[in-house]
C-alpha positions as a Markdown table, in Angstrom:
| # | Residue | x | y | z |
|---|---|---|---|---|
| 1 | Unk | 11.0 | 32.4 | -0.8 |
| 2 | Unk | 11.8 | 32.9 | -4.5 |
| 3 | Unk | 8.2 | 33.9 | -5.1 |
| 4 | Unk | 8.5 | 36.6 | -2.3 |
| 5 | Unk | 11.6 | 38.0 | -3.8 |
| 6 | Unk | 10.1 | 38.1 | -7.3 |
| 7 | Unk | 6.9 | 40.0 | -6.3 |
| 8 | Unk | 7.1 | 43.5 | -7.8 |
| 9 | Unk | 5.2 | 45.0 | -4.9 |
| 10 | Unk | 6.1 | 43.4 | -1.7 |
| 11 | Unk | 9.1 | 41.5 | -2.9 |
| 12 | Unk | 11.7 | 44.1 | -1.8 |
| 13 | Unk | 10.6 | 43.9 | 1.9 |
| 14 | Unk | 10.3 | 40.1 | 1.8 |
| 15 | Unk | 13.6 | 39.9 | 0.1 |
| 16 | Unk | 15.2 | 42.1 | 2.7 |
| 17 | Unk | 14.1 | 39.6 | 5.4 |
| 18 | Unk | 15.5 | 36.7 | 3.4 |
| 19 | Unk | 18.7 | 38.6 | 2.9 |
| 20 | Unk | 19.2 | 39.1 | 6.7 |
| 21 | Unk | 18.4 | 35.4 | 7.4 |
| 22 | Unk | 20.7 | 33.8 | 4.9 |
| 23 | Unk | 23.6 | 36.2 | 5.5 |
| 24 | Unk | 23.3 | 35.5 | 9.2 |
| 25 | Unk | 24.3 | 31.9 | 8.6 |
| 26 | Unk | 27.9 | 33.0 | 7.9 |
| 27 | Unk | 28.0 | 35.6 | 10.8 |
| 28 | Unk | 28.4 | 38.3 | 8.2 |
| 29 | Unk | 28.8 | 41.7 | 9.6 |
| 30 | Unk | 32.2 | 43.1 | 10.8 |
| 31 | Unk | 35.5 | 43.9 | 9.3 |
| 32 | Unk | 37.7 | 41.3 | 7.7 |
| 33 | Unk | 41.4 | 40.9 | 8.0 |
| 34 | Unk | 43.5 | 42.0 | 5.1 |
| 35 | Unk | 44.7 | 39.2 | 2.8 |
| 36 | Unk | 47.8 | 37.7 | 4.1 |
| 37 | Unk | 49.4 | 37.9 | 0.7 |
| 38 | Unk | 49.4 | 41.7 | 0.9 |
| 39 | Unk | 52.5 | 41.2 | 3.1 |
| 40 | Unk | 54.5 | 40.4 | 0.0 |
| 41 | Unk | 54.4 | 44.0 | -1.2 |
| 42 | Unk | 57.4 | 46.1 | -0.8 |
| 43 | Unk | 56.0 | 49.1 | 1.0 |
| 44 | Unk | 59.2 | 51.1 | 0.6 |
| 45 | Unk | 59.1 | 50.9 | -3.2 |
| 46 | Unk | 55.7 | 52.7 | -3.5 |
| 47 | Unk | 55.0 | 54.4 | -0.2 |
| 48 | Unk | 52.8 | 57.1 | -1.6 |
| 49 | Unk | 49.4 | 57.4 | -0.1 |
| 50 | Unk | 46.7 | 59.2 | -2.0 |
| 51 | Unk | 42.9 | 59.8 | -2.0 |
| 52 | Unk | 41.2 | 58.6 | 1.2 |
| 53 | Unk | 44.4 | 56.7 | 2.3 |
| 54 | Unk | 44.4 | 54.4 | -0.8 |
| 55 | Unk | 47.7 | 53.4 | -2.2 |
| 56 | Unk | 48.9 | 55.1 | -5.4 |
| 57 | Unk | 50.5 | 53.0 | -8.1 |
| 58 | Unk | 52.7 | 54.5 | -10.8 |
| 59 | Unk | 51.7 | 53.8 | -14.4 |
| 60 | Unk | 55.2 | 52.2 | -15.0 |
| 61 | Unk | 54.5 | 49.8 | -12.0 |
| 62 | Unk | 51.3 | 48.6 | -13.5 |
| 63 | Unk | 52.8 | 48.3 | -17.0 |
| 64 | Unk | 55.4 | 45.9 | -15.6 |
| 65 | Unk | 52.9 | 44.0 | -13.6 |
| 66 | Unk | 50.7 | 43.4 | -16.6 |
| 67 | Unk | 53.4 | 43.0 | -19.2 |
| 68 | Unk | 52.4 | 46.3 | -20.7 |
| 69 | Unk | 48.8 | 45.4 | -20.5 |
| 70 | Unk | 49.4 | 42.3 | -22.8 |
| 71 | Unk | 46.3 | 40.7 | -24.3 |
| 72 | Unk | 47.4 | 37.4 | -22.7 |
| 73 | Unk | 46.7 | 39.0 | -19.3 |
| 74 | Unk | 43.3 | 40.3 | -20.3 |
| 75 | Unk | 40.6 | 38.6 | -18.1 |
| 76 | Unk | 37.6 | 40.8 | -18.8 |
| 77 | Unk | 36.2 | 43.7 | -20.6 |
| 78 | Unk | 33.1 | 45.8 | -21.0 |
| 79 | Unk | 31.8 | 49.3 | -21.3 |
| 80 | Unk | 34.0 | 50.4 | -18.4 |
| 81 | Unk | 37.2 | 49.3 | -20.1 |
| 82 | Unk | 39.4 | 46.2 | -19.6 |
| 83 | Unk | 40.6 | 44.1 | -16.6 |
| 84 | Unk | 44.0 | 42.5 | -16.5 |
| 85 | Unk | 45.6 | 39.9 | -14.3 |
| 86 | Unk | 48.9 | 41.1 | -12.8 |
| 87 | Unk | 51.4 | 40.1 | -10.1 |
| 88 | Unk | 52.7 | 42.6 | -7.5 |
| 89 | Unk | 55.3 | 42.4 | -4.8 |
| 90 | Unk | 57.5 | 39.6 | -6.0 |
| 91 | Unk | 61.2 | 39.3 | -6.7 |
| 92 | Unk | 63.2 | 36.7 | -8.7 |
| 93 | Unk | 66.0 | 36.3 | -6.1 |
| 94 | Unk | 69.7 | 36.7 | -6.9 |
| 95 | Unk | 71.2 | 33.4 | -5.7 |
| 96 | Unk | 72.0 | 34.8 | -2.2 |
| 97 | Unk | 68.4 | 35.7 | -1.5 |
| 98 | Unk | 65.5 | 33.4 | -2.2 |
| 99 | Unk | 62.8 | 34.5 | -4.6 |
| 100 | Unk | 59.9 | 36.2 | -3.0 |
| 101 | Unk | 56.5 | 35.3 | -4.5 |
| 102 | Unk | 54.2 | 38.0 | -5.5 |
| 103 | Unk | 50.5 | 38.0 | -5.3 |
| 104 | Unk | 47.9 | 38.3 | -8.0 |
| 105 | Unk | 45.7 | 41.3 | -8.5 |
| 106 | Unk | 43.1 | 42.5 | -11.0 |
| 107 | Unk | 43.9 | 45.8 | -12.8 |
| 108 | Unk | 40.9 | 47.6 | -14.2 |
| 109 | Unk | 42.0 | 50.1 | -16.8 |
| 110 | Unk | 39.2 | 52.6 | -17.6 |
| 111 | Unk | 39.3 | 53.5 | -21.3 |
| 112 | Unk | 39.0 | 57.0 | -22.7 |
| 113 | Unk | 35.4 | 56.3 | -23.7 |
| 114 | Unk | 34.5 | 54.4 | -20.5 |
| 115 | Unk | 31.0 | 54.4 | -19.1 |
| 116 | Unk | 32.7 | 54.7 | -15.7 |
| 117 | Unk | 34.0 | 58.3 | -15.7 |
| 118 | Unk | 36.0 | 60.3 | -13.2 |
| 119 | Unk | 33.1 | 60.7 | -10.7 |
| 120 | Unk | 32.5 | 56.9 | -10.6 |
| 121 | Unk | 36.3 | 56.3 | -10.2 |
| 122 | Unk | 36.4 | 58.6 | -7.2 |
| 123 | Unk | 33.3 | 57.1 | -5.7 |
| 124 | Unk | 34.8 | 53.6 | -5.9 |
| 125 | Unk | 38.1 | 54.8 | -4.4 |
| 126 | Unk | 36.4 | 56.7 | -1.6 |
| 127 | Unk | 34.0 | 53.8 | -0.7 |
| 128 | Unk | 36.3 | 50.9 | -0.9 |
| 129 | Unk | 39.0 | 52.6 | 1.0 |
| 130 | Unk | 36.9 | 52.5 | 4.1 |
| 131 | Unk | 34.9 | 49.3 | 3.5 |
| 132 | Unk | 36.5 | 46.1 | 4.6 |
| 133 | Unk | 34.6 | 42.8 | 4.7 |
| 134 | Unk | 35.4 | 39.3 | 3.5 |
| 135 | Unk | 32.6 | 39.4 | 1.0 |
| 136 | Unk | 33.4 | 42.8 | -0.6 |
| 137 | Unk | 36.2 | 43.0 | -3.1 |
| 138 | Unk | 39.3 | 44.7 | -1.6 |
| 139 | Unk | 40.7 | 47.8 | -3.3 |
| 140 | Unk | 44.4 | 47.7 | -3.1 |
| 141 | Unk | 45.1 | 51.1 | -4.8 |
| 142 | Unk | 44.8 | 53.2 | -8.0 |
| 143 | Unk | 46.7 | 55.1 | -10.6 |
| 144 | Unk | 45.6 | 58.5 | -12.0 |
| 145 | Unk | 48.8 | 59.7 | -13.7 |
| 146 | Unk | 47.0 | 60.1 | -16.9 |
| 147 | Unk | 43.4 | 61.6 | -16.6 |
| 148 | Unk | 42.5 | 59.7 | -19.8 |
| 149 | Unk | 43.6 | 56.4 | -18.3 |
| 150 | Unk | 42.3 | 55.9 | -14.8 |
| 151 | Unk | 43.3 | 52.6 | -13.2 |
| 152 | Unk | 41.9 | 50.7 | -10.2 |
| 153 | Unk | 43.8 | 47.7 | -8.6 |
| 154 | Unk | 41.8 | 45.1 | -6.7 |
| 155 | Unk | 42.4 | 41.7 | -5.1 |
| 156 | Unk | 42.3 | 38.9 | -7.7 |
| 157 | Unk | 39.2 | 36.6 | -7.9 |
| 158 | Unk | 40.5 | 33.3 | -9.5 |
| 159 | Unk | 37.0 | 32.0 | -10.5 |
| 160 | Unk | 35.9 | 35.2 | -12.2 |
| 161 | Unk | 32.4 | 36.4 | -12.1 |
| 162 | Unk | 29.1 | 34.6 | -11.3 |
| 163 | Unk | 28.0 | 35.7 | -14.9 |
| 164 | Unk | 31.1 | 33.9 | -16.4 |
| 165 | Unk | 30.0 | 30.7 | -14.8 |
| 166 | Unk | 26.3 | 30.9 | -15.5 |
| 167 | Unk | 26.9 | 31.6 | -19.3 |
| 168 | Unk | 29.5 | 29.0 | -19.9 |
| 169 | Unk | 28.0 | 25.6 | -20.9 |
| 170 | Unk | 31.0 | 23.8 | -19.5 |
| 171 | Unk | 31.9 | 25.8 | -16.3 |
| 172 | Unk | 28.2 | 25.9 | -15.2 |
| 173 | Unk | 28.2 | 22.2 | -14.7 |
| 174 | Unk | 30.7 | 22.6 | -11.8 |
| 175 | Unk | 28.2 | 24.8 | -9.9 |
| 176 | Unk | 26.6 | 22.2 | -7.7 |
| 177 | Unk | 23.5 | 23.2 | -5.7 |
| 178 | Unk | 25.7 | 23.6 | -2.6 |
| 179 | Unk | 28.1 | 25.9 | -4.4 |
| 180 | Unk | 25.1 | 28.0 | -5.7 |
| 181 | Unk | 23.8 | 28.2 | -2.1 |
| 182 | Unk | 27.3 | 29.2 | -0.9 |
| 183 | Unk | 27.4 | 32.0 | -3.5 |
| 184 | Unk | 24.0 | 33.2 | -2.6 |
| 185 | Unk | 24.8 | 33.3 | 1.1 |
| 186 | Unk | 28.1 | 34.9 | 0.8 |
| 187 | Unk | 26.9 | 37.6 | -1.6 |
| 188 | Unk | 24.0 | 38.3 | 0.8 |
| 189 | Unk | 26.6 | 38.6 | 3.6 |
| 190 | Unk | 28.5 | 41.4 | 1.6 |
| 191 | Unk | 25.3 | 43.2 | 0.8 |
| 192 | Unk | 24.0 | 43.0 | 4.3 |
| 193 | Unk | 27.2 | 44.5 | 5.6 |
| 194 | Unk | 26.8 | 47.5 | 3.2 |
| 195 | Unk | 23.3 | 48.0 | 4.4 |
| 196 | Unk | 23.6 | 47.4 | 8.2 |
| 197 | Unk | 27.3 | 47.0 | 9.0 |
| 198 | Unk | 28.9 | 50.0 | 7.3 |
| 199 | Unk | 28.5 | 53.4 | 8.8 |
| 200 | Unk | 27.1 | 55.3 | 7.1 |
| 201 | Unk | 25.4 | 52.6 | 5.2 |
| 202 | Unk | 26.0 | 52.1 | 1.4 |
| 203 | Unk | 23.4 | 51.5 | -1.4 |
| 204 | Unk | 25.2 | 49.6 | -4.2 |
| 205 | Unk | 22.9 | 50.4 | -7.0 |
| 206 | Unk | 24.2 | 47.9 | -9.5 |
| 207 | Unk | 24.0 | 44.4 | -8.0 |
| 208 | Unk | 24.1 | 41.8 | -10.8 |
| 209 | Unk | 25.9 | 38.5 | -11.7 |
| 210 | Unk | 28.8 | 40.4 | -13.4 |
| 211 | Unk | 29.5 | 42.4 | -10.2 |
| 212 | Unk | 29.7 | 39.2 | -8.0 |
| 213 | Unk | 33.2 | 37.8 | -8.0 |
| 214 | Unk | 34.2 | 34.3 | -6.9 |
| 215 | Unk | 37.3 | 33.2 | -4.9 |
| 216 | Unk | 39.0 | 29.8 | -4.9 |
| 217 | Unk | 36.2 | 28.3 | -2.7 |
| 218 | Unk | 33.3 | 29.9 | -4.5 |
| 219 | Unk | 32.7 | 32.5 | -1.8 |
| 220 | Unk | 31.2 | 35.7 | -3.3 |
| 221 | Unk | 32.8 | 39.1 | -3.3 |
| 222 | Unk | 30.5 | 42.1 | -4.2 |
| 223 | Unk | 32.4 | 44.4 | -6.6 |
| 224 | Unk | 32.1 | 47.6 | -8.7 |
| 225 | Unk | 31.0 | 50.4 | -6.5 |
| 226 | Unk | 31.1 | 53.2 | -9.1 |
| 227 | Unk | 27.4 | 53.8 | -8.9 |
| 228 | Unk | 27.1 | 53.5 | -5.2 |
| 229 | Unk | 25.5 | 56.0 | -2.8 |
| 230 | Unk | 25.7 | 56.6 | 0.9 |
| 231 | Unk | 22.6 | 55.5 | 2.7 |
| 232 | Unk | 20.0 | 57.9 | 4.2 |
| 233 | Unk | 20.6 | 60.2 | 1.2 |
| 234 | Unk | 17.9 | 58.7 | -1.1 |
| 235 | Unk | 17.5 | 60.2 | -4.5 |
| 236 | Unk | 14.0 | 61.5 | -5.0 |
| 237 | Unk | 12.0 | 63.8 | -7.2 |
| 238 | Unk | 8.3 | 64.7 | -7.4 |
| 239 | Unk | 8.6 | 66.5 | -10.7 |
| 240 | Unk | 7.7 | 65.5 | -14.2 |
| 241 | Unk | 9.5 | 65.4 | -17.5 |
| 242 | Unk | 11.7 | 62.4 | -18.2 |
| 243 | Unk | 14.6 | 62.2 | -20.6 |
| 244 | Unk | 15.9 | 58.7 | -21.0 |
| 245 | Unk | 19.3 | 57.6 | -22.3 |
| 246 | Unk | 20.3 | 54.0 | -22.7 |
| 247 | Unk | 23.4 | 52.1 | -23.8 |
| 248 | Unk | 24.3 | 48.4 | -24.0 |
| 249 | Unk | 23.1 | 47.5 | -20.4 |
| 250 | Unk | 23.0 | 50.6 | -18.2 |
| 251 | Unk | 20.1 | 53.0 | -18.1 |
| 252 | Unk | 20.4 | 56.7 | -17.0 |
| 253 | Unk | 17.2 | 58.5 | -16.6 |
| 254 | Unk | 17.1 | 62.2 | -15.9 |
| 255 | Unk | 14.1 | 63.6 | -14.0 |
| 256 | Unk | 13.4 | 67.3 | -14.1 |
| 257 | Unk | 11.6 | 68.6 | -11.1 |
| 258 | Unk | 11.5 | 71.1 | -8.3 |
| 259 | Unk | 14.3 | 69.2 | -6.4 |
| 260 | Unk | 16.7 | 69.5 | -9.3 |
| 261 | Unk | 17.9 | 66.8 | -11.7 |
| 262 | Unk | 18.1 | 63.2 | -10.4 |
| 263 | Unk | 19.8 | 60.3 | -12.2 |
| 264 | Unk | 18.4 | 56.8 | -11.9 |
| 265 | Unk | 21.2 | 54.4 | -12.6 |
| 266 | Unk | 21.5 | 50.6 | -12.8 |
| 267 | Unk | 21.3 | 47.7 | -15.3 |
| 268 | Unk | 18.3 | 46.7 | -17.3 |
| 269 | Unk | 16.7 | 43.6 | -15.9 |
| 270 | Unk | 18.0 | 44.2 | -12.4 |
| 271 | Unk | 16.6 | 47.7 | -11.8 |
| 272 | Unk | 14.0 | 48.0 | -9.1 |
| 273 | Unk | 10.7 | 49.2 | -10.6 |
| 274 | Unk | 9.9 | 51.4 | -7.6 |
| 275 | Unk | 13.3 | 53.1 | -7.9 |
| 276 | Unk | 12.9 | 53.5 | -11.6 |
| 277 | Unk | 9.3 | 54.8 | -11.6 |
| 278 | Unk | 9.3 | 56.7 | -8.3 |
| 279 | Unk | 13.0 | 57.8 | -8.3 |
| 280 | Unk | 13.2 | 56.8 | -4.6 |
| 281 | Unk | 16.4 | 55.0 | -3.8 |
| 282 | Unk | 16.6 | 52.8 | -0.7 |
| 283 | Unk | 18.5 | 49.7 | 0.2 |
| 284 | Unk | 15.4 | 47.7 | -0.9 |
| 285 | Unk | 16.4 | 48.6 | -4.4 |
| 286 | Unk | 19.6 | 46.5 | -3.9 |
| 287 | Unk | 17.5 | 43.7 | -2.4 |
| 288 | Unk | 15.3 | 43.6 | -5.5 |
| 289 | Unk | 18.4 | 43.4 | -7.7 |
| 290 | Unk | 19.7 | 40.6 | -5.5 |
| 291 | Unk | 16.4 | 38.7 | -5.9 |
| 292 | Unk | 17.0 | 38.7 | -9.7 |
| 293 | Unk | 20.5 | 37.3 | -9.1 |
| 294 | Unk | 19.0 | 34.5 | -7.0 |
| 295 | Unk | 16.5 | 33.7 | -9.8 |
| 296 | Unk | 19.5 | 33.6 | -12.3 |
| 297 | Unk | 21.3 | 31.1 | -9.9 |
| 298 | Unk | 18.2 | 28.9 | -9.9 |
| 299 | Unk | 17.0 | 29.1 | -13.5 |
| 300 | Unk | 20.3 | 29.8 | -15.4 |
| 301 | Unk | 18.4 | 32.3 | -17.5 |
| 302 | Unk | 19.2 | 36.0 | -18.3 |
| 303 | Unk | 17.3 | 38.7 | -16.5 |
| 304 | Unk | 15.8 | 39.6 | -19.8 |
| 305 | Unk | 15.7 | 37.2 | -22.8 |
| 306 | Unk | 14.1 | 36.7 | -26.2 |
| 307 | Unk | 10.6 | 35.1 | -26.0 |
| 308 | Unk | 11.2 | 32.4 | -28.7 |
| 309 | Unk | 14.6 | 31.3 | -27.1 |
| 310 | Unk | 13.9 | 28.3 | -25.0 |
| 311 | Unk | 17.4 | 28.5 | -23.4 |
| 312 | Unk | 16.7 | 31.9 | -22.0 |
| 313 | Unk | 20.3 | 33.0 | -23.0 |
| 314 | Unk | 19.5 | 35.4 | -25.9 |
| 315 | Unk | 19.0 | 39.0 | -24.8 |
| 316 | Unk | 18.1 | 40.6 | -28.1 |
| 317 | Unk | 14.9 | 40.5 | -30.1 |
| 318 | Unk | 11.6 | 42.3 | -30.5 |
| 319 | Unk | 9.6 | 40.3 | -27.9 |
| 320 | Unk | 11.5 | 40.0 | -24.6 |
| 321 | Unk | 10.6 | 38.2 | -21.3 |
| 322 | Unk | 11.5 | 39.5 | -17.9 |
| 323 | Unk | 12.8 | 36.8 | -15.6 |
| 324 | Unk | 11.0 | 38.3 | -12.6 |
| 325 | Unk | 7.7 | 38.0 | -14.3 |
| 326 | Unk | 8.3 | 34.6 | -15.9 |
| 327 | Unk | 6.0 | 31.9 | -14.4 |
| 328 | Unk | 8.7 | 29.2 | -14.8 |
| 329 | Unk | 11.0 | 30.9 | -12.4 |
| 330 | Unk | 9.0 | 29.5 | -9.4 |
| 331 | Unk | 8.6 | 25.7 | -9.3 |
| 332 | Unk | 5.0 | 24.5 | -8.8 |
| 333 | Unk | 4.0 | 23.4 | -5.3 |
| 334 | Unk | 4.7 | 19.7 | -4.9 |
| 335 | Unk | 7.0 | 19.6 | -7.9 |
| 336 | Unk | 9.1 | 16.4 | -8.0 |
| 337 | Unk | 12.1 | 16.8 | -8.0 |
| 338 | Unk | 12.1 | 20.1 | -6.0 |
| 339 | Unk | 14.6 | 21.6 | -8.4 |
| 340 | Unk | 12.3 | 21.0 | -11.5 |
| 341 | Unk | 11.9 | 24.7 | -12.0 |
| 342 | Unk | 15.6 | 25.1 | -12.8 |
| 343 | Unk | 17.0 | 25.4 | -16.2 |
| 344 | Unk | 18.0 | 22.0 | -17.6 |
| 345 | Unk | 21.7 | 22.9 | -17.8 |
| 346 | Unk | 21.6 | 23.5 | -14.0 |
| 347 | Unk | 19.5 | 20.5 | -13.2 |
| 348 | Unk | 21.7 | 17.8 | -11.5 |
| 349 | Unk | 21.3 | 14.3 | -13.0 |
| 350 | Unk | 21.2 | 12.8 | -9.5 |
| 351 | Unk | 21.4 | 13.8 | -5.9 |
| 352 | Unk | 24.6 | 15.6 | -5.1 |
| 353 | Unk | 26.7 | 15.0 | -2.0 |
| 354 | Unk | 26.7 | 17.9 | 0.5 |
| 355 | Unk | 29.9 | 20.0 | 0.4 |
| 356 | Unk | 31.3 | 20.7 | 3.8 |
| 357 | Unk | 32.6 | 24.1 | 4.9 |
């Protein structure tokens, strides 16, 4: 199955079949109930409703919730800005009334020089306000008081991102094969909902390990919809003339043609070759990216790494290897044990007990 996903030509279709099969194991499609902890919010305190029905937070609220964006609450950062852990909806009690526990959220603060601009911000608010599924991250609200400081508020994922686990030499040891299978199945469930359960369907365009969040039970939640597009509106161009712009991980290619300028966006190593070369965006582009994620789960390697790095964890250098094209990604037929194609750090020393649930 991994070989089918990795194939540059037919892999997207085969991967789409696999996506439907493994997501079906969890009965994936359909809307999920809102998290019970949301009830702790005092709706009267901030009863403003903004874009697409999403809740508006004031900047002062979020400053209080994050201790003025204290470094001690920082849980992630990248080209988009910084993410902070925060608590909303609680009260300390006054003796007569018991304390009301708040619930944790993740506050993504987009910096002035963020790769995620106003258009991506609006896209994320628009899409996540209408998409509700247990394997998609929930958007709680946003703040746009300061145009140079756009903020998104999400449900909190206590186990961070899949990338965090795969790149940490200590934490990766806790990713048993059953847990990795659970992550693959639940991530596929969220993606399958976007493609077949949502109406209209949604193409994510940036499926990767850093956009897959993990809850307490290692169930995956697909996140970061800033680059997403509604389905059945595939980007395409038959023209010529290509101007390429790249940054640390994202690629933006402008194609000039008779149909106007079209931007191809995604992340290097995960980008579907057919989408990049033909500028034709479909849900199969997401499935290709998801196939790369599955290979990372199995091998523990980066999607692109330096050729002379045996660990597969160094992404810089003159001679690079693409994980999709790496022969070692697919175990040889009859290999013993069956997981011998996995990276040594992910290879269990002995048979692991099956995790229930």
